[in-house]
VOPAGU-2260 file (C-alpha; in pm, 1 decimal, decimal comma):
REM VOPAGU-2260
SITE   aa  ch    i         X         Y         Z
SITE  UNK   A    0     768,6    3151,1    4936,9
SITE  UNK   A    1     465,9    3261,3    4732,0
SITE  UNK   A    2     698,8    3438,4    4488,6
SITE  UNK   A    3     879,9    3109,3    4434,7
SITE  UNK   A    4     566,6    2898,5    4401,6
SITE  UNK   A    5     404,9    3120,5    4140,6
SITE  UNK   A    6     679,5    3088,6    3875,0
SITE  UNK   A    7     685,9    2712,1    3925,1
SITE  UNK   A    8     311,2    2704,2    3871,6
SITE  UNK   A    9     350,2    2914,1    3558,8
SITE  UNK   A   10     623,5    2683,0    3428,7
SITE  UNK   A   11     400,6    2382,0    3488,5
SITE  UNK   A   12     113,6    2552,4    3306,2
SITE  UNK   A   13     339,3    2638,8    3012,0
SITE  UNK   A   14     473,1    2282,7    3000,0
SITE  UNK   A   15     119,7    2144,0    3008,2
SITE  UNK   A   16       9,7    2376,5    2730,2
SITE  UNK   A   17     312,1    2271,8    2525,9
SITE  UNK   A   18     222,8    1904,0    2564,0
SITE  UNK   A   19    -134,4    1973,6    2457,9
SITE  UNK   A   20     -19,1    2163,8    2148,2
SITE  UNK   A   21     222,2    1885,1    2059,3
SITE  UNK   A   22     -53,2    1626,8    2093,7
SITE  UNK   A   23    -288,2    1832,4    1876,9
SITE  UNK   A   24     -24,4    1868,0    1605,9
SITE  UNK   A   25      45,1    1494,2    1607,6
SITE  UNK   A   26    -324,9    1413,5    1581,8
SITE  UNK   A   27    -407,2    1685,7    1328,3
SITE  UNK   A   28    -400,9    1447,7    1031,6
SITE  UNK   A   29    -630,6    1205,1    1213,3
SITE  UNK   A   30    -877,1    1481,5    1297,4
SITE  UNK   A   31    -873,9    1606,7     938,8
SITE  UNK   A   32    -934,6    1255,1     805,3
SITE  UNK   A   33   -1225,5    1194,2    1042,9
SITE  UNK   A   34   -1374,7    1532,2     959,0
SITE  UNK   A   35   -1346,6    1450,4     589,3
SITE  UNK   A   36   -1525,3    1118,8     643,7
SITE  UNK   A   37   -1806,7    1288,8     836,7
SITE  UNK   A   38   -1852,7    1550,0     564,7
SITE  UNK   A   39   -1846,2    1287,5     289,2
SITE  UNK   A   40   -2103,2    1064,2     458,5
SITE  UNK   A   41   -2326,2    1363,9     537,0
SITE  UNK   A   42   -2320,9    1488,2     177,4
SITE  UNK   A   43   -2376,1    1132,7      53,5
SITE  UNK   A   44   -2677,2    1077,4     279,9
SITE  UNK   A   45   -2833,0    1414,5     196,1
SITE  UNK   A   46   -2782,2    1361,7    -175,6
SITE  UNK   A   47   -2957,0    1024,6    -168,4
SITE  UNK   A   48   -3252,0    1147,4      37,4
SITE  UNK   A   49   -3299,8    1490,7    -121,9
SITE  UNK   A   50   -3241,7    1389,6    -485,4
SITE  UNK   A   51   -3422,7    1059,3    -450,2
SITE  UNK   A   52   -3142,7     855,0    -605,5
SITE  UNK   A   53   -3245,3     488,5    -650,7
SITE  UNK   A   54   -3061,1     234,0    -438,4
SITE  UNK   A   55   -2945,1      42,5    -747,2
SITE  UNK   A   56   -2749,3     352,4    -850,6
SITE  UNK   A   57   -2629,5     489,3    -516,5
SITE  UNK   A   58   -2739,3     321,9    -192,0
SITE  UNK   A   59   -2778,9     514,6     130,9
SITE  UNK   A   60   -2493,4     495,3     383,2
SITE  UNK   A   61   -2721,9     301,1     618,7
SITE  UNK   A   62   -2769,0      31,0     353,7
SITE  UNK   A   63   -2393,1       4,6     304,0
SITE  UNK   A   64   -2337,3     -23,4     680,4
SITE  UNK   A   65   -2599,9    -297,9     695,8
SITE  UNK   A   66   -2433,6    -488,9     411,8
SITE  UNK   A   67   -2094,3    -442,9     577,1
SITE  UNK   A   68   -2221,7    -567,5     910,8
SITE  UNK   A   69   -2393,9    -867,3     746,7
SITE  UNK   A   70   -2060,3    -980,9     604,0
SITE  UNK   A   71   -1855,8    -915,8     917,5
SITE  UNK   A   72   -2091,4   -1029,1    1196,2
SITE  UNK   A   73   -2051,2   -1394,8    1103,5
SITE  UNK   A   74   -1815,5   -1675,6    1190,5
SITE  UNK   A   75   -1472,7   -1640,2    1021,2
SITE  UNK   A   76   -1519,0   -1980,1     854,6
SITE  UNK   A   77   -1863,9   -1895,3     719,7
SITE  UNK   A   78   -1882,9   -1889,6     336,6
SITE  UNK   A   79   -2139,2   -1607,3     362,8
SITE  UNK   A   80   -1897,6   -1361,8     524,9
SITE  UNK   A   81   -1607,7   -1151,2     402,7
SITE  UNK   A   82   -1334,2   -1327,2     597,3
SITE  UNK   A   83   -1257,6   -1615,6     360,2
SITE  UNK   A   84   -1252,5   -1407,2      39,4
SITE  UNK   A   85   -1056,8   -1135,2     219,4
SITE  UNK   A   86    -794,2   -1385,3     330,4
SITE  UNK   A   87    -773,2   -1529,9     -21,8
SITE  UNK   A   88    -715,3   -1185,6    -170,7
SITE  UNK   A   89    -465,2   -1084,9      97,9
SITE  UNK   A   90    -261,0   -1407,1      82,3
SITE  UNK   A   91    -232,9   -1395,5    -297,1
SITE  UNK   A   92    -144,8   -1025,5    -291,6
SITE  UNK   A   93     114,8   -1078,7     -17,6
SITE  UNK   A   94     284,1   -1365,7    -200,6
SITE  UNK   A   95     283,5   -1174,0    -527,6
SITE  UNK   A   96     421,8    -870,7    -346,0
SITE  UNK   A   97     711,7   -1073,1    -204,7
SITE  UNK   A   98     792,9   -1229,0    -541,3
SITE  UNK   A   99     765,1    -902,5    -733,4
SITE  UNK   A  100     964,3    -691,7    -489,3
SITE  UNK   A  101    1230,4    -958,7    -443,4
SITE  UNK   A  102    1278,2    -991,6    -818,1
SITE  UNK   A  103    1275,9    -615,1    -862,8
SITE  UNK   A  104    1542,1    -566,6    -595,0
SITE  UNK   A  105    1770,1    -832,1    -744,0
SITE  UNK   A  106    1742,3    -699,6   -1099,6
SITE  UNK   A  107    1759,3    -335,6    -986,7
SITE  UNK   A  108    2076,6    -410,8    -794,5
SITE  UNK   A  109    2224,2    -593,4   -1091,9
SITE  UNK   A  110    2148,6    -297,5   -1320,9
SITE  UNK   A  111    2301,7     -54,1   -1072,9
SITE  UNK   A  112    2618,9    -263,1   -1052,0
SITE  UNK   A  113    2660,7    -331,5   -1424,4
SITE  UNK   A  114    2605,7    -103,4   -1721,6
SITE  UNK   A  115    2576,9    -409,4   -1943,3
SITE  UNK   A  116    2294,0    -553,0   -1736,1
SITE  UNK   A  117    2128,2    -211,5   -1733,9
SITE  UNK   A  118    2133,5    -187,1   -2113,4
SITE  UNK   A  119    2005,2    -543,5   -2136,6
SITE  UNK   A  120    1713,3    -522,8   -1892,0
SITE  UNK   A  121    1599,9    -159,0   -1882,1
SITE  UNK   A  122    1436,4    -141,1   -2229,6
SITE  UNK   A  123    1234,2    -457,1   -2167,3
SITE  UNK   A  124    1133,9    -338,7   -1820,6
SITE  UNK   A  125     999,6      -9,9   -1954,4
SITE  UNK   A  126     829,4    -184,5   -2244,7
SITE  UNK   A  127     656,8    -421,8   -2002,2
SITE  UNK   A  128     553,1    -136,2   -1775,6
SITE  UNK   A  129     406,7      61,0   -2065,8
SITE  UNK   A  130     169,4    -221,9   -2156,9
SITE  UNK   A  131    -181,0    -189,2   -2004,7
SITE  UNK   A  132    -214,2    -444,5   -1727,5
SITE  UNK   A  133    -582,6    -492,3   -1807,3
SITE  UNK   A  134    -469,8    -632,5   -2143,2
SITE  UNK   A  135    -195,9    -852,8   -1995,1
SITE  UNK   A  136    -402,6   -1001,3   -1712,3
SITE  UNK   A  137    -638,5   -1201,6   -1938,8
SITE  UNK   A  138    -333,8   -1367,8   -2095,3
SITE  UNK   A  139    -198,7   -1454,8   -1751,3
SITE  UNK   A  140    -533,4   -1606,2   -1655,9
SITE  UNK   A  141    -532,4   -1812,4   -1976,5
SITE  UNK   A  142    -177,4   -1932,5   -1915,5
SITE  UNK   A  143    -204,1   -2003,3   -1541,7
SITE  UNK   A  144    -573,6   -2077,7   -1503,9
SITE  UNK   A  145    -836,5   -1948,9   -1263,7
SITE  UNK   A  146    -650,9   -2059,9    -950,7
SITE  UNK   A  147    -417,9   -1868,7    -723,5
SITE  UNK   A  148    -130,6   -1874,7    -973,3
SITE  UNK   A  149    -274,7   -1608,4   -1201,9
SITE  UNK   A  150    -354,1   -1379,4    -906,7
SITE  UNK   A  151      -4,7   -1414,0    -761,8
SITE  UNK   A  152     156,8   -1356,5   -1101,6
SITE  UNK   A  153     -48,7   -1042,7   -1167,1
SITE  UNK   A  154      29,1    -905,5    -821,1
SITE  UNK   A  155     399,6    -977,3    -870,5
SITE  UNK   A  156     395,8    -808,8   -1210,9
SITE  UNK   A  157     249,0    -487,0   -1072,4
SITE  UNK   A  158     476,4    -484,9    -765,6
SITE  UNK   A  159     789,3    -550,0    -969,6
SITE  UNK   A  160     845,8    -220,2   -1151,7
SITE  UNK   A  161     835,8      29,5    -858,0
SITE  UNK   A  162    1104,3    -164,9    -672,9
SITE  UNK   A  163    1311,8    -216,5    -986,2
SITE  UNK   A  164    1331,9     155,5   -1061,9
SITE  UNK   A  165    1360,4     275,6    -702,1
SITE  UNK   A  166    1633,9      29,3    -611,1
SITE  UNK   A  167    1826,9     116,8    -926,7
SITE  UNK   A  168    1792,0     491,4    -860,2
SITE  UNK   A  169    1882,0     461,9    -492,9
SITE  UNK   A  170    2188,3     247,1    -552,1
SITE  UNK   A  171    2314,7     477,4    -827,8
SITE  UNK   A  172    2268,9     791,1    -613,1
SITE  UNK   A  173    2546,9     702,9    -367,3
SITE  UNK   A  174    2804,5     975,4    -305,0
SITE  UNK   A  175    3116,7     880,0    -506,2
SITE  UNK   A  176    3336,0     983,6    -213,0
SITE  UNK   A  177    3182,6     706,9      -2,6
SITE  UNK   A  178    3260,3     454,4    -273,7
SITE  UNK   A  179    3618,7     580,9    -293,9
SITE  UNK   A  180    3650,0     547,2      84,1
SITE  UNK   A  181    3537,8     185,6      71,2
SITE  UNK   A  182    3785,3     117,6    -208,1
SITE  UNK   A  183    4064,0     271,9      -0,6
SITE  UNK   A  184    3966,4      37,6     282,8
SITE  UNK   A  185    3994,8    -258,0      42,4
SITE  UNK   A  186    3628,1    -345,2      87,8
SITE  UNK   A  187    3481,1    -607,5    -140,1
SITE  UNK   A  188    3203,2    -526,3    -383,7
SITE  UNK   A  189    2948,7    -703,6    -163,0
SITE  UNK   A  190    3069,8    -516,6     146,9
SITE  UNK   A  191    3036,0    -185,1     -35,2
SITE  UNK   A  192    2686,1    -282,7    -144,6
SITE  UNK   A  193    2581,3    -389,6     205,4
SITE  UNK   A  194    2743,1    -112,7     409,6
SITE  UNK   A  195    2710,1     191,1     180,3
SITE  UNK   A  196    2483,5     139,2    -117,8
SITE  UNK   A  197    2192,3     -48,1      37,3
SITE  UNK   A  198    2146,3     192,2     332,8
SITE  UNK   A  199    2165,3     483,7      89,4
SITE  UNK   A  200    1894,3     324,6    -125,8
SITE  UNK   A  201    1669,5     237,8     171,2
SITE  UNK   A  202    1448,6     551,2     146,7
SITE  UNK   A  203    1401,9     485,1    -224,4
SITE  UNK   A  204    1321,3     120,8    -154,6
SITE  UNK   A  205    1053,9     202,1     100,3
SITE  UNK   A  206     899,9     456,1    -135,5
SITE  UNK   A  207     880,2     176,1    -391,2
SITE  UNK   A  208     741,8     -67,9    -133,8
SITE  UNK   A  209     473,3     183,6     -43,8
SITE  UNK   A  210     354,4     181,3    -404,7
SITE  UNK   A  211     415,3    -188,0    -467,7
SITE  UNK   A  212     204,4    -308,6    -175,7
SITE  UNK   A  213    -100,2    -124,5    -311,3
SITE  UNK   A  214     -27,9    -229,3    -669,5
SITE  UNK   A  215      -6,0    -593,9    -560,5
SITE  UNK   A  216    -350,5    -569,7    -402,4
SITE  UNK   A  217    -484,2    -400,6    -715,8
SITE  UNK   A  218    -337,5    -668,4    -941,5
SITE  UNK   A  219    -495,9    -944,6    -736,9
SITE  UNK   A  220    -839,1    -781,3    -756,5
SITE  UNK   A  221    -810,5    -732,2   -1133,4
SITE  UNK   A  222    -721,3   -1100,2   -1181,3
SITE  UNK   A  223   -1015,4   -1202,2    -960,9
SITE  UNK   A  224   -1250,9    -995,5   -1175,5
SITE  UNK   A  225   -1150,1   -1195,2   -1482,4
SITE  UNK   A  226   -1198,2   -1534,8   -1324,9
SITE  UNK   A  227   -1157,4   -1679,4    -978,7
SITE  UNK   A  228   -1324,5   -1913,1    -736,0
SITE  UNK   A  229   -1274,3   -1698,5    -427,7
SITE  UNK   A  230   -1165,4   -1347,9    -333,9
SITE  UNK   A  231   -1298,6    -997,8    -286,3
SITE  UNK   A  232   -1307,4    -949,9    -661,9
SITE  UNK   A  233   -1547,5   -1243,0    -682,0
SITE  UNK   A  234   -1758,6   -1088,9    -404,8
SITE  UNK   A  235   -1784,7    -763,0    -600,7
SITE  UNK   A  236   -1867,5    -945,5    -925,5
SITE  UNK   A  237   -2139,5   -1153,1    -758,8
SITE  UNK   A  238   -2290,1    -846,1    -591,4
SITE  UNK   A  239   -2296,9    -661,9    -924,1
SITE  UNK   A  240   -2469,6    -957,9   -1090,4
SITE  UNK   A  241   -2767,2    -930,9    -852,5
SITE  UNK   A  242   -2761,3    -546,5    -844,9
SITE  UNK   A  243   -2652,8    -545,1    -480,6
SITE  UNK   A  244   -2479,8    -207,3    -501,4
SITE  UNK   A  245   -2469,2    -176,5    -122,2
SITE  UNK   A  246   -2272,8    -502,2    -113,3
SITE  UNK   A  247   -2034,7    -364,8    -377,8
SITE  UNK   A  248   -1977,5     -52,9    -167,2
SITE  UNK   A  249   -1919,0    -267,1     143,2
SITE  UNK   A  250   -1655,6    -475,7     -37,1
SITE  UNK   A  251   -1487,6    -160,9    -168,7
SITE  UNK   A  252   -1474,7     -15,7     181,8
SITE  UNK   A  253   -1305,4    -332,3     308,0
SITE  UNK   A  254   -1051,1    -321,7      26,8
SITE  UNK   A  255    -986,2      45,4      93,6
SITE  UNK   A  256    -931,1     -27,2     462,4
SITE  UNK   A  257    -690,9    -307,5     368,4
SITE  UNK   A  258    -496,8     -77,8     138,5
SITE  UNK   A  259    -468,4     190,3     406,2
SITE  UNK   A  260    -358,3     -70,1     662,5
SITE  UNK   A  261     -85,8    -201,1     431,3
SITE  UNK   A  262      31,6     154,0     361,1
SITE  UNK   A  263      45,2     236,8     731,8
SITE  UNK   A  264     234,7     -85,7     801,3
SITE  UNK   A  265     500,4      -4,1     541,2
SITE  UNK   A  266     537,5     349,3     676,2
SITE  UNK   A  267     570,0     221,1    1034,5
SITE  UNK   A  268     844,2     -21,2     929,8
SITE  UNK   A  269    1014,8     257,8     736,8
SITE  UNK   A  270    1023,7     481,8    1044,2
SITE  UNK   A  271    1201,2     210,6    1239,4
SITE  UNK   A  272    1441,4      96,7     969,3
SITE  UNK   A  273    1514,0     425,8     789,8
SITE  UNK   A  274    1489,4     649,3    1094,5
SITE  UNK   A  275    1748,6     891,7     956,1
SITE  UNK   A  276    1530,0     978,8     656,2
SITE  UNK   A  277    1181,8    1007,1     807,6
SITE  UNK   A  278     962,9    1169,6     544,1
SITE  UNK   A  279     731,1    1309,8     811,2
SITE  UNK   A  280    1000,0    1547,2     931,0
SITE  UNK   A  281     955,3    1766,8     624,2
């Protein structure tokens, strides 16, 4: 009996050790990120205290935490907090993201389906992308005003190109044998697009969405810098005007957290939708 119990105990121990190792591997990136944050904050704090850097150049981490808490520990409808400007920035970025990615997918699909459309649109798309957005945004603000329209348009402009190119590339990369099979089955052009081409382009599309969602947020902030009534860009501009560098850092931390959250959301959706091409497997 003891001879039988011992191997079972060893198997259980091995299985438990395997689960622990699997958990550690899955959480390795989180541990590395947290360790990097601890090291960064430690070096930051020591640099400020040892070198005597003035707060108007580089505030101490404690001052940034205080500024962050002052903007978050308020009622969501308070004009003194971060919630209203954060919502303004997020809503404009989200709407611009939807417009830009939707337009990019439609035009990218049209270029992939027609050489004529490709020759017509592609040069203008690359010419538009090569222009510095910092130079275009003031024109958009002049044309659309200081309201939400200019922020949405700028966000859409920055989100447009990644989806345009990625959708075009993904749809053109389909195996010709699959297209021939659909033709042999007398499938319509739309059926071929929906059943074969679009699933093939899905990994490319999500790679483009991953970039576009951050670009949309960036475009909204840039437009808010140039003129807006509300938004995180306005918060940063106002904090800079009164030399509240800790407040600037707090706003940047919030925007960084928003960008990471949007990135994680896109990746989570990708894992569910494009489960056959999970980029984390490699």
